[in-house]
N, C-alpha and C positions, 0 to 999 in steps of 0.2 A: 598202754600200756604195761603191765605190772606182769604179759605174757613174759618181754621181751626183757623185763630188767636188768638182767643178769648179764645179758649179750648186750647194751646198752648203756650200763655201765664205764662198759669196756669205753676207755680214748679212743682207739681206731675203731669203734664201729659211732661210738652216740643216738644220738636220734637224728641227721644227717644217714649214715649209716645204713640206722632201720629202713629210715623211711622212702633210700635206690633199695634195696629189696623188695619192700611192698609190693615196688611200684615193676619190678623186673619179670620176667618171662623167660623160662630159656624149657630144654627139646630136651630129655635123656632116651637118648638110641639103649632102648634094651631095659626092658621090670624084672634080673634074672640075681644073678648074684653081688652084679658088681649096683644095678640099680637099685636091691633093697636096699643096699645104707646110704646109698645116694637120696632116694624120692627122703625115707623118712628123713637123716638130715636137712634137708633140703626145708620138709616143709617146716621140724621142726624151728626155726631159724625165722624162717618167716616168709621164705618166697613166692612174690604174689603169683604165680600165674606158672605152672609145673604142665608143660607135653607129655604122655605117656606115649612111646611105641612101640611094639610088641607082640608079631600074631602068636605069637606060644600061652597055652593053655598051663596049668600047674601039674605036672607031677609027683612022685612020690620023692625022684632021686632028687629033683629039689630042694626040697626041703632040711637038707642038708647045710645046705648054705646060701637060698632064698628066701631069710628072716619076714622077711614079709609078709608071708601064706602059708596056709594051717590044712591039717591033715583033711579038713574040710570041705577045703577048696578046692585037692584034685581031681583034674579034667575042666572048670573053667577057669575061663581066662584071665590070663595074669592084668591085662592091662583093668580090668576089670573088678578085682581082689585088693589089686592095689588103689586101686583109687574108693579104692569102702577102708581100706585100713586108712587111708594117708587121708579122707576126712574124718573119720574117728579121732585122726589126731588132732585136727586142727580145719575145724569147719569154715573160717577164711579163707582157706587157699583157694583158688581155683586152679580143678587137674581136668583138664582138656586128654579124651583120652580117641587112639588108634591103632586099632588090636588087626594091622597091615604089618607086612613085613617095609622094613626102611627100604626104597627098592630108586630106580631113575627117575620112574615115573610120580614119587611124593615127595623124594625129598627138599628137589631146592623150592617147591613149595610149602610143604610147612618151615623147614631152615629161618625162609623170609619173617615164619612173623612173631621168634622170636629172639630174646637180645644172643642166646650165645647157645650151644651145640655141649651137648653132654656122651662118652662116649659111655656105653653101656655095656655094647656088642662080645660078640664074640668070634669073630673072623675078618681076618687083611679085606676083604674086599667092599663090607661094609665102611671099614674105615679110610678107606681114599673114596668115593665116594663123601660121608663126610664131612672131607675133606676139603676137597672138590666144589661141595658146597658152598663151604665153611669160607673160604674162601674167593670166591664167588659172591657170596652176599656180606665178606666183609666185617663178618664173625666171628667172635672166639669159641676154637675147640679145646675143648678138657678130656683132654685124654685120661686113658687107663689104663690098661691090662692086666692076664692072668695067667697061672698053669701051674701046677703042681703043690712049693712051696712058693713061687716067687712070686713077685707082681714088681707093674712103673709104668711112671706114671710122667707126663706132660704136660702144655695147657699150650696151644697153636693156635697161631697166624695171629699172635695179641701182643696190639701196637707194633706194629711191623717187621712179628718174632718167625722167629721159623714154621714151617711144619711136616705135617707126617713125612713128606714127600719128601721133603729134605734127607730129614732121619732114617726112610724105608723109601731109598729113589725105586728098589726096581718090586717095581706093581707085578710085575708078568712073572717070576720067580712066583714069589709069596701068594697070589693068586692062585696059581699052576697049583699046589702043593694040594696033594687031595685030604682033606675037613677027616679027623679024626677025632675021637675023645678024650682024652687027658685027666687028667682025676689031677684032684684038689685039696688041700682043707680047704676048711670051709674060710677060718677065720682070713684068709686070705683074699678076697672077697672085701670081707669088711675092713681091713685094711686100709686096700685101695680103695674100695668107693668112698671112705672115712677119707681119706685124703681130697681124693675129687669130689666132695662137693667141701671142704675147706677152701682149696685154689679158685673154687665157683663161687664165693660168697668174696672170697678178697678179691678175685675178679673184677666183681660189682661188687661193692664197695668200694676199692680203691687204698686199702688199706695191707701192710705188708709186700713181701716180696714173691708175685705167683712166679711157677715153675720157667714161665717163660726162653727159651734159650737152652731150657739143663730140664732135663731128665734122668725124675729120683725112682733108683732100685731098693727089693728089700728081698732076703730073701730071707723066710724066719725059721730055717732052721736052725741058721748060727747068730740070725740076727744081726746080721750084716748091712749093711746098707751105703748106697751109697747117693754123689748128684754129682750127676757125670754133667760138665759145660762144654755149649756148639758155641 
């Protein structure tokens, strides 16, 4: 257990918490700006099984914020590059890859295979789909979103808590908006992705107070952050 000794010595984690991590399975929807730090830190923490779903290939514009990838991997499938990088970090972790979009055709069957689902996506429609599948399957949903200099995170459908639809009830309004490519400073997905990874560890081990019925927000331009209670 030398690899995890600095984690195990924390009384909130200990041997029992590390065992829970090693036995846990998580599905990460999207392996981009958010998915990069999420997958790296969860692999480092010793999560036993990680599912990665993403249909995209690595592009040059990704490299500003998607720290899993290198210039040599431009044009290659993200999930395969991510698997190679993560298994180089820890060969003990099982990495499942799905080079496809998370859609109504595969969503429920994928969600049912894992203990919880982590949001690394970039659109409203996918988040509503994640939410509805998690509610139906009784799985927690670790949420994060980013844009420009701003990010937010929460934990939905956990211990009877609020869901994504409770926070954003008007699906038609949000999903009908035309999709646009917005700028983002590269550190923002790093910050929010690390928070999502932290919330995942807390939910699995039972330590601390997860963001259940709470929404964390941060603006890195002002470094103002808030936790909104619901």
